[in-house]
C-alpha positions as CSV (number, residue, x, y, z in Angstrom):
1,X,0.0,0.0,0.0
2,X,2.8,2.4,0.9
3,X,4.5,1.6,-2.4
4,X,1.2,2.4,-4.1
5,X,0.9,5.7,-2.4
6,X,4.5,6.6,-3.1
7,X,4.1,6.2,-6.8
8,X,1.5,9.0,-6.7
9,X,4.0,11.5,-5.6
10,X,6.9,11.3,-8.0
11,X,7.8,13.8,-10.7
12,X,9.2,12.0,-13.8
13,X,11.1,14.3,-16.2
14,X,12.4,11.7,-18.6
15,X,14.3,12.2,-21.9
16,X,13.8,10.8,-25.4
17,X,12.1,13.9,-26.7
18,X,10.8,15.0,-30.1
19,X,8.3,17.1,-31.9
20,X,5.8,16.4,-34.7
21,X,6.6,17.7,-38.2
22,X,6.0,21.3,-39.2
23,X,6.3,23.1,-35.8
24,X,8.5,23.3,-32.7
25,X,6.8,22.4,-29.5
26,X,7.5,24.5,-26.4
27,X,7.6,21.3,-24.4
28,X,8.9,18.5,-26.6
29,X,7.0,15.3,-26.6
30,X,8.3,12.1,-25.0
31,X,8.3,8.5,-26.2
32,X,5.4,6.7,-24.5
33,X,3.2,9.8,-24.0
34,X,-0.4,9.7,-25.0
35,X,-3.5,11.8,-25.1
36,X,-7.2,11.0,-25.2
37,X,-10.0,13.3,-26.5
38,X,-13.7,13.0,-26.1
39,X,-15.1,13.3,-29.6
40,X,-18.7,14.5,-29.6
41,X,-19.1,14.4,-33.4
42,X,-20.1,10.7,-32.9
43,X,-23.7,9.7,-32.0
44,X,-22.4,7.5,-29.1
45,X,-19.9,8.3,-26.4
46,X,-16.6,8.2,-28.2
47,X,-12.9,8.9,-27.5
48,X,-9.9,9.3,-29.8
49,X,-6.4,8.5,-28.4
50,X,-3.0,9.1,-29.8
51,X,0.1,7.4,-28.5
52,X,3.8,7.8,-29.4
53,X,6.3,4.9,-29.3
54,X,9.2,7.0,-30.7
55,X,9.7,10.0,-32.9
56,X,8.2,8.4,-36.0
57,X,5.9,5.6,-34.7
58,X,2.4,6.2,-33.3
59,X,-0.9,4.6,-32.6
60,X,-4.3,6.2,-33.1
61,X,-7.2,4.5,-31.4
62,X,-11.0,4.9,-31.3
63,X,-12.7,3.8,-28.2
64,X,-16.4,3.7,-27.4
65,X,-17.5,2.1,-24.0
66,X,-20.3,-0.3,-24.0
67,X,-23.8,1.1,-23.4
68,X,-27.3,-0.3,-23.2
69,X,-27.6,-1.0,-26.9
70,X,-24.0,-1.4,-28.1
71,X,-21.0,-3.3,-27.0
72,X,-17.5,-1.8,-26.5
73,X,-15.9,-0.8,-29.8
74,X,-12.2,-0.4,-30.4
75,X,-10.6,0.6,-33.7
76,X,-6.8,1.1,-33.8
77,X,-4.1,1.9,-36.3
78,X,-0.3,2.0,-36.1
79,X,1.4,4.5,-38.4
80,X,4.8,6.0,-39.1
81,X,5.7,9.5,-40.1
82,X,8.9,11.2,-41.3
83,X,10.1,13.5,-38.5
84,X,11.9,16.8,-39.1
85,X,9.9,17.7,-42.2
86,X,7.7,20.8,-42.8
87,X,4.4,18.8,-43.2
88,X,2.8,15.8,-41.6
89,X,3.0,12.8,-43.9
90,X,2.4,9.2,-43.1
91,X,5.0,6.8,-44.4
92,X,3.3,3.6,-43.3
93,X,0.0,2.5,-41.8
94,X,-1.2,-0.8,-40.3
95,X,-4.8,-1.3,-39.0
96,X,-4.3,-3.5,-36.0
97,X,-7.9,-3.6,-34.6
98,X,-10.9,-3.4,-36.9
99,X,-13.7,-5.5,-38.3
100,X,-13.4,-5.2,-42.1
101,X,-16.9,-6.5,-42.4
102,X,-18.2,-3.6,-40.4
103,X,-18.8,-0.5,-42.5
104,X,-18.6,1.7,-39.4
105,X,-15.1,0.4,-38.5
106,X,-13.8,1.3,-42.0
107,X,-15.4,4.8,-41.8
108,X,-13.7,5.2,-38.4
109,X,-10.3,4.3,-39.8
110,X,-10.8,6.9,-42.6
111,X,-11.9,9.4,-40.1
112,X,-8.9,9.0,-37.9
113,X,-6.6,9.2,-40.9
114,X,-8.2,12.5,-42.0
115,X,-8.2,13.8,-38.4
116,X,-4.4,13.5,-38.1
117,X,-3.8,15.5,-41.3
118,X,-6.4,18.1,-40.3
119,X,-5.1,18.6,-36.7
120,X,-1.5,18.8,-38.0
121,X,-2.3,21.4,-40.7
122,X,-4.2,23.6,-38.2
123,X,-1.5,23.3,-35.6
124,X,1.2,24.2,-38.1
125,X,-0.8,27.3,-39.1
126,X,-0.8,28.5,-35.4
127,X,3.0,28.7,-35.6
128,X,5.1,29.4,-32.5
129,X,3.1,28.5,-29.3
130,X,4.4,29.3,-25.8
131,X,3.1,31.2,-22.7
132,X,4.5,34.5,-24.1
133,X,2.8,34.1,-27.5
134,X,0.5,37.2,-28.1
135,X,-3.0,36.3,-26.9
136,X,-1.9,33.4,-24.8
137,X,-3.8,33.3,-21.5
138,X,-1.3,32.2,-18.9
139,X,-1.3,31.3,-15.2
140,X,-5.1,31.5,-14.7
141,X,-6.5,28.0,-14.5
142,X,-6.2,24.6,-16.1
143,X,-9.4,25.3,-18.1
144,X,-8.6,28.8,-19.3
145,X,-4.8,28.6,-19.9
146,X,-3.9,28.7,-23.6
147,X,-4.4,30.4,-26.9
148,X,-7.8,30.7,-28.7
149,X,-7.8,30.4,-32.4
150,X,-11.0,30.9,-34.6
151,X,-11.3,28.4,-37.4
152,X,-13.7,26.9,-39.8
153,X,-13.9,23.1,-39.4
154,X,-16.7,21.4,-41.3
155,X,-16.3,18.1,-39.4
156,X,-17.2,19.9,-36.2
157,X,-20.1,22.0,-37.6
158,X,-18.3,25.0,-39.3
159,X,-17.2,27.9,-37.2
160,X,-15.3,26.8,-34.2
161,X,-12.8,28.0,-31.6
162,X,-9.7,25.9,-31.1
163,X,-7.9,26.1,-27.7
164,X,-4.2,25.3,-27.7
165,X,-2.1,24.7,-24.6
166,X,1.6,24.0,-24.3
167,X,0.9,21.4,-21.6
168,X,-1.0,19.1,-24.0
169,X,1.2,16.7,-26.0
170,X,1.5,16.4,-29.8
171,X,-0.8,19.0,-31.4
172,X,-1.1,21.1,-28.2
173,X,-4.9,21.0,-28.7
174,X,-6.9,21.2,-25.5
175,X,-10.4,21.5,-27.0
176,X,-12.6,22.6,-29.9
177,X,-15.7,24.6,-29.1
178,X,-18.6,25.1,-31.5
179,X,-20.2,28.5,-32.2
180,X,-22.3,28.2,-29.0
181,X,-19.2,27.6,-26.8
182,X,-19.9,23.9,-26.4
183,X,-16.9,21.6,-26.3
184,X,-17.2,19.1,-29.2
185,X,-13.6,17.7,-29.1
186,X,-11.9,17.9,-25.7
187,X,-8.8,16.6,-24.2
188,X,-9.8,14.4,-21.2
189,X,-6.6,12.6,-20.4
190,X,-2.8,12.9,-20.9
191,X,-0.5,10.0,-19.9
192,X,2.6,8.0,-20.4
193,X,3.1,4.3,-20.7
194,X,6.3,2.7,-19.3
195,X,6.7,-0.1,-21.8
196,X,5.1,-1.7,-24.9
197,X,3.3,-4.1,-22.5
198,X,1.8,-1.3,-20.5
199,X,-2.0,-1.4,-20.9
200,X,-2.8,2.1,-19.7
201,X,-3.6,3.4,-23.2
202,X,-5.8,0.4,-24.2
203,X,-9.0,2.3,-23.4
204,X,-10.2,5.5,-21.8
205,X,-11.1,4.8,-18.2
206,X,-13.4,7.2,-16.2
207,X,-12.7,7.7,-12.6
208,X,-15.8,6.4,-10.7
209,X,-17.5,8.3,-8.0
210,X,-16.9,7.5,-4.4
211,X,-20.0,6.1,-2.7
212,X,-22.0,8.2,-0.2
213,X,-19.6,9.7,2.3
214,X,-20.4,12.1,5.1
215,X,-17.9,15.0,5.0
216,X,-16.0,15.4,8.2
217,X,-17.9,12.6,9.9
218,X,-14.8,11.5,11.7
219,X,-13.0,13.8,14.1
220,X,-9.5,12.4,14.9
221,X,-8.5,12.4,18.5
222,X,-6.1,15.2,19.4
223,X,-2.6,13.9,19.5
224,X,0.8,15.3,20.2
225,X,2.0,17.4,17.3
226,X,5.5,18.0,15.8
227,X,7.0,19.9,12.9
228,X,8.2,17.8,10.0
229,X,11.0,19.8,8.4
230,X,13.0,19.4,5.2
231,X,15.3,22.3,4.4
232,X,13.2,25.5,4.5
233,X,9.9,23.4,4.1
234,X,7.8,22.7,7.2
235,X,4.5,21.1,7.9
236,X,2.8,20.3,11.3
237,X,1.9,16.6,11.8
238,X,0.8,14.6,14.8
239,X,1.9,11.3,16.3
240,X,-0.4,9.3,14.0
241,X,2.1,10.0,11.2
242,X,5.2,7.9,11.0
243,X,8.4,8.8,9.2
244,X,9.4,6.2,6.6
245,X,12.2,8.3,5.0
246,X,13.8,11.6,6.0
247,X,11.3,13.4,3.7
248,X,8.3,11.0,3.9
249,X,5.6,10.4,6.5
250,X,2.7,8.0,6.3
251,X,-0.5,7.6,8.3
252,X,-1.4,3.9,8.4
253,X,-2.3,2.8,4.8
254,X,-4.5,5.9,4.4
255,X,-2.3,8.8,3.5
256,X,1.2,9.9,2.7
257,X,3.1,13.2,2.6
258,X,6.5,14.0,1.0
259,X,8.5,17.2,0.7
260,X,11.3,17.5,-1.8
261,X,13.4,20.4,-3.3
262,X,14.2,20.2,-7.0
263,X,16.9,22.0,-8.8
264,X,15.7,23.9,-11.9
265,X,17.7,23.5,-15.1
266,X,18.2,26.7,-17.1
267,X,15.3,27.0,-19.5
268,X,13.0,29.6,-21.1
269,X,10.4,31.3,-18.9
270,X,7.6,29.0,-17.9
271,X,9.3,25.9,-19.4
272,X,10.0,24.2,-16.1
273,X,6.6,24.9,-14.7
274,X,4.7,23.6,-17.7
275,X,7.0,20.5,-18.0
276,X,6.4,19.6,-14.4
277,X,2.7,20.3,-14.6
278,X,2.4,18.0,-17.6
279,X,4.2,15.3,-15.7
280,X,2.1,15.6,-12.6
281,X,-1.2,15.4,-14.6
282,X,-0.2,12.4,-16.6
283,X,-1.8,9.0,-16.1
284,X,1.1,6.6,-15.4
285,X,2.2,3.6,-13.3
286,X,-1.3,1.9,-13.4
287,X,-3.0,5.1,-12.2
288,X,-5.6,7.0,-14.3
289,X,-5.9,10.8,-14.0
290,X,-8.6,12.5,-15.9
291,X,-8.5,16.2,-16.5
292,X,-12.1,16.7,-15.4
293,X,-11.1,15.6,-12.0
294,X,-8.2,18.0,-11.8
295,X,-7.8,21.7,-10.9
296,X,-4.7,23.9,-11.0
297,X,-4.4,27.2,-9.2
298,X,-1.6,29.6,-10.1
299,X,-0.6,32.1,-7.5
300,X,2.5,34.2,-8.3
301,X,5.4,31.7,-7.9
302,X,3.1,29.0,-6.4
303,X,1.3,26.3,-8.3
304,X,-1.3,24.2,-6.5
305,X,-2.6,21.0,-8.1
306,X,-5.6,19.1,-7.0
307,X,-6.4,15.8,-8.6
308,X,-8.0,12.4,-8.3
309,X,-6.1,9.2,-9.2
310,X,-7.7,5.9,-9.9
311,X,-5.9,2.6,-9.4
312,X,-8.3,0.5,-11.5
313,X,-6.8,-2.9,-10.8
314,X,-7.4,-2.3,-7.0
315,X,-10.6,-0.2,-7.4
316,X,-9.0,2.5,-5.2
317,X,-9.5,6.3,-5.7
318,X,-6.9,8.7,-4.2
319,X,-7.1,12.4,-3.7
320,X,-3.9,14.4,-4.1
321,X,-2.8,17.9,-3.3
322,X,0.5,19.2,-4.6
323,X,2.2,22.5,-4.0
324,X,5.1,23.7,-6.2
325,X,6.9,26.9,-5.2
326,X,9.9,28.6,-6.7
327,X,12.0,29.5,-3.7
328,X,14.6,32.3,-3.2
329,X,17.4,29.9,-4.4
330,X,15.7,29.4,-7.7
331,X,14.8,25.8,-6.7
332,X,11.3,24.3,-6.6
333,X,10.0,23.3,-3.1
334,X,7.5,20.5,-3.6
335,X,4.9,19.3,-1.2
336,X,2.8,16.3,-2.1
337,X,-0.1,14.8,-0.2
338,X,-2.2,11.8,-1.2
339,X,-4.9,9.9,0.6
340,X,-7.7,7.5,-0.1
341,X,-10.5,9.8,-1.3
342,X,-13.1,8.4,1.1
343,X,-10.7,8.8,4.0
344,X,-9.9,12.3,3.0
345,X,-13.6,13.2,2.8
346,X,-14.5,11.9,6.2
347,X,-11.6,13.7,7.8
348,X,-11.4,16.6,5.4
349,X,-11.1,19.4,8.0
350,X,-8.2,17.4,9.7
351,X,-6.3,17.0,6.5
352,X,-6.9,20.5,5.2
353,X,-5.6,21.9,8.5
354,X,-2.4,19.9,8.0
355,X,-2.0,21.2,4.4
356,X,-2.6,24.8,5.6
357,X,0.2,24.5,8.1
358,X,2.7,24.0,5.3
359,X,5.3,26.8,4.9
360,X,8.4,27.3,3.0
């Protein structure tokens, strides 16, 4: 259990980076990263996923969960591209999941093929995209951050607004809204697989709701308190928390807190913040994170991240709070808290008081 909780807290800034043809990404994409979009142009609930294996090998996948009238549907294609060119061009394609006797599957394959070329061409037309790009909304919220670009896109009903955000891998596309402001194509998950055998990308998994829980229904007994200190970071805990490492404290199998200080490599303004944010919001290590269950609050040099993480194979839902602050030494102070969501809810005031005691 403690190993499970610990994996929720780590920042992974791996290498093997690249960019799609025709434009330079502010944050280069990494091998193994993926993105899922909810595509409301279909009559049934549908998702489109894109996964990178390396700089020129990808998978695009259609996934529709089972409903009362239809079974689960998956259509998937592997394809290769020529990196480093001015335009997006497939050099090879292999349909790996599809029923060739099903007309709908063939139409979906063609749709995904066209979608890749369309999204690429529109992203190339945007040009340079970074937090200092004119019109880019920065450091407001996870929903609002980014650049709005008006477009005409017949597949999505004509006049649309396309929202681009450096944090989103590949085409940097966060969502497409119709002329009424309704999201019709929206990023719902970003993630990273650890190997070719990793099944995290196989289907889009929603985080289920926790059963009925009475907020603050448990009031922990008052216990002797102490200050947990790492460098200039400090948080007030009580004797129910046990130190497992010099910078890690656990409370039974329910909750865990870590504090770390990270050096920041020399980089353009906002690069480190956005790279870390992408990493923290990615599904990985058997945990699913969906963007509708996340919130990010930017406050000067402080970034606060609230998210739910779902360990599907154990049926466990965790609630996490992470603070990232640039300190006076140009390093990042990092506080991470994670707890079983039901436990967090029934002792919310208790846990919130602990988080509020944090200082750096």
